[in-house]
N, C-alpha and C positions, 0 to 999 in steps of 0.2 A: 364145123370143126371146133373143138374145145379151145379154151384159152391157151395162150402161148406160154412158153417156159418162163418160170419166175426169173425175170431179168431186172437187175437194178441199174438204172441210169444215174449219172451224177446228180441230176436234178432232185430226185427224192432224197438223196443223202446230204443235201446242203441247200442253202438258198441258191437258186440258179443264177449263175453269172456267165457272161459271154466268154470269159476266159477258160471255162471248163476245168476249174481246179478247186480242190477242197483240201484244206490242211487243218488238222486238229490234234489235240492231245487225245490219246486213245481212251482214257477213262471217260472223257466228255462224249466221245463218239459212241462208245458202248452204251452209256446211259441214255443217249438220245435215240439209239437204234437197237433197243433191247430185243426186238422181234427178229433180228438177223441171225438167230440160232438156226433157222430152217435153211436147207440147201438153197443157194441162190446163185445166179449167173451174173457176172459183171460185164457191162458193156464198155468198161473203162479200165485203165491201168490202176492197180491198187497195191499199195505197199504199206506194211506195218513193221515198226521196230518195237519189240517188247523190251521194257527196262525193268518191269516188276511183274510178278504173277506167274501162274502156271495153268495147265490145262491141255487141251488138245484141239487141233484144227486139221481140216482135210482140204486138199486141193486136187481136183480131178481124181478122186478115189485113192490118193496117197495120203496116209495118215502121218501127222507130225505131233510131237510133244512140244508145247510152247514152254519157253524158258527165257530168263533174262538175257538180253543182247542177241537174241535170235531175230533175224529180219526175214520177212518173206515178201515175195513179189508175185503179182498176178497180172497176166495180160488179158486183154478183152476176150471174152468167150469162155473163160475157164469157170468151173463150178466150185463153190466154196461153202463150207460150214464150219462152226466152231463150238466148243463147249469149254468154258473157262472156269477155273476154281479160284474163289476169293477175289481180291481187288487186283485189277490189271492196270498197268500204266505203260506209257510209251508214246508213240507218234503214229499218225496215220495220214497218208496222202492218196488222194484219188485224182487222176488227171485223164483227160480225154485223149483219144488217138491223135487228135489234131493239135494238141497243146504245143508240141515242139515243131510242127511242120513249117510254120512261118519263120522259125528261128534257125533251122538247120538246112544246109544245102543238100545233105544226104537224107532222103526221106526214110531210109531203112537204117539210120544210124543206131537207133535203140536196139535193133536186132543184134548188134555186135556185142552186147553185154550178155555174159553167160547165164545170168539169172533171169533175164527176160525171155523165157523160152517156153514153147508149147509143152515140153516135157516137164511136168510138175516136180519131178525128182530133183530138178536143178533150181527150183524156185525158192528154196529155203536154205539159209545158211546161218551160222553163228559168227558174229563179228569177232575177229581176233582182238586180244587185249590191246594191241598196238594202235588200233584205230577207233576203239569204242568212244573215248572221250571226244575225239575230233568229230566223229559222226554225230554224236549227241549235240555238240555245240552247233553244228550245221542245221540240225533239225530245229533247235531253239531259234536260230536266225531265220529259218523258214517261217516259223510262227510269227516272228516279229515283222518280217517283211510283208507277209500276207495281210497283216492287220493295218498296213499303211494305205493311204489314199494316193500315193505317188504314181505319176504316170509311168514310171520305170519299174513299178512293183512286179509286174508279171515277168519282165526280163530278169530281174534279180532272183525271182523264184526259180526260173528256168536254169539260171547259172548255178544256183545252190543245189538244185536237184541233180544236175549233171555232175557237179563236184562230188556229191555223195556217191553217185554211180561209179565214177572213175576211181575214187579212193577205195571203194569196196572191191572193184574189179582188179585193182593192182595189189591189194592186200593178200595176206595168206589166209583170209577168210574163205577165199574161193579155192575149190579143189582144182589144182592145176591139171590133173589128168582129165577131169570133166571139161575144163576150159579148153584144153587142146582138142577135145572131141567137138566142142562148139565151133572151133575154127576149121572144121572139116573142109574137104575139097569144095571149091566154089560151085561146081556143077551139082554136087549133092546138096549143098546149102540152098541153091536155087530150086532144086527138085522138091525139097521140103516145103519151101514157100509156095510152090505151085500146088502141091498136095493140099495145103491148108486152104487154098482158094477154090480148088476144083474137085475135092474128094467126093462131093455129092453127085458129080456128073461124069467125071473121068475115072475109070476104074482100072485101066490097063497101063502097064509100064510103057508100052509102045507109044501111047498117046502123049505121055510126058516126054519121052525121049525125042519125039518129033519136035515138040516145043523147045527143047533144049539143044536141038541140032546135034544129037549124038545117036548112036545105034542103041537099041534096047539091050543088047549084050554088054555094051560098054557101060551103060547106066547101071546095069545089074552088078557088074564087076566093081564099079566105084562104090556102090552102096555096101557091098559085102566087105570091101577093104576098109571103109571109113566108119561104118556104123554096125557092121557085123550082121546085117540083115539084107535079104533080097529086096529089090525095089517093090515087088508086089506086096510083100509083108508090111512095108512102111505105109502103103496105101490102105491096106486092110486095117492096120492098127489105128489109123486116123478115123476111119469109118466107125470102128468099134468104139472109140473114145466118144465120138459125137452121139452114137446110139446110147451109150451109158448116160451121157449128159441129159439126153432127152427122156430116158426111161425113168429118171427120178422125179419127173413131173407127172404125177398121177392123173392130171387132167387130160393127158394125151393117151389115146389108145395105142396099142402096139401097131395096129393097122395104120393109124395116122402117122406114127413114127416111120414105118416102112415107106409110106408115101413121101414124107419129107426127105428121106434119104434116097429117093428114086429107085426103090426096089419094085420089081414088077408086081409082086403081091406079098401078102403077109407071110405065107408059108416059106417063100424064098428067103425073106429077111430072117425069119426064125431059124431056118437051116444054117444060114450064114453065121448068125450070132452064136448059135450053139457050137458050130465047128470052131470058131475063133476063141470062145470063152469057156466052153465046157458046160454051159447052162443055157436054158431058154431065156428069152426076154422076161417072161413072167417069173421065172425062178430068180433072175437078177433083181427084180423089184422086191422080192421077199427077203433077199439076202441083206446082211448088215453092211452094205457097201460103203455107207457113210457113217 
């Protein structure tokens, strides 16, 4: 089998430390990692606040124009690329999935923030004027605390990051309509989490309904009510997203991708992908998706 998908761990992006955290000014980060123009997959949480500059960036095939006081968030597994114009400035933070786990009693606490979402259309927002100065001061304090050798440094960083998240979530930077959508029915929310864990093995709504202790019809009705899609469509969308993430790695053949996604054969995968996207996997690779 060919090489795996281009995936960046925190290690290559900073001097490895046991706390799995990297904080930097964005200009320094870009200068040090100029090769990151190519599409790459993150194994960590990644957030950037732009304070100067322009250009464009892409998260999971959604395109965004970069501009001052835009902040974007990425969760592990998402695919990203960028193309900036002129000098860029701001702040960047990378942290591992385990960074908050010893600190928070609720393991899924980060999922409660509307911008830390699998749906990349929710990952980018512009800070409202009312919170810009406050958030920038907190990022400066993050840089300061991160440079210290104090035994409490990591906890201070965690507190500051959570404060940034909470201020943004409470501000009018967040689209309240989308935020209400994020707080959808608990069963639907758990269904989405289960899809993310099992989409490569479990394809039928009934399999998830059994895990959730509801009937397939009830699960389907909840999905239509709260997200406007049938349960099966949500499963298929997640499979398609992963297929697209894998297809931009040209080291993998379409057959290898079909195997990774547990399709019986290449032709079945191609038929599925074409039905869901309107193009074959080969055509997708030729398209300007990124």
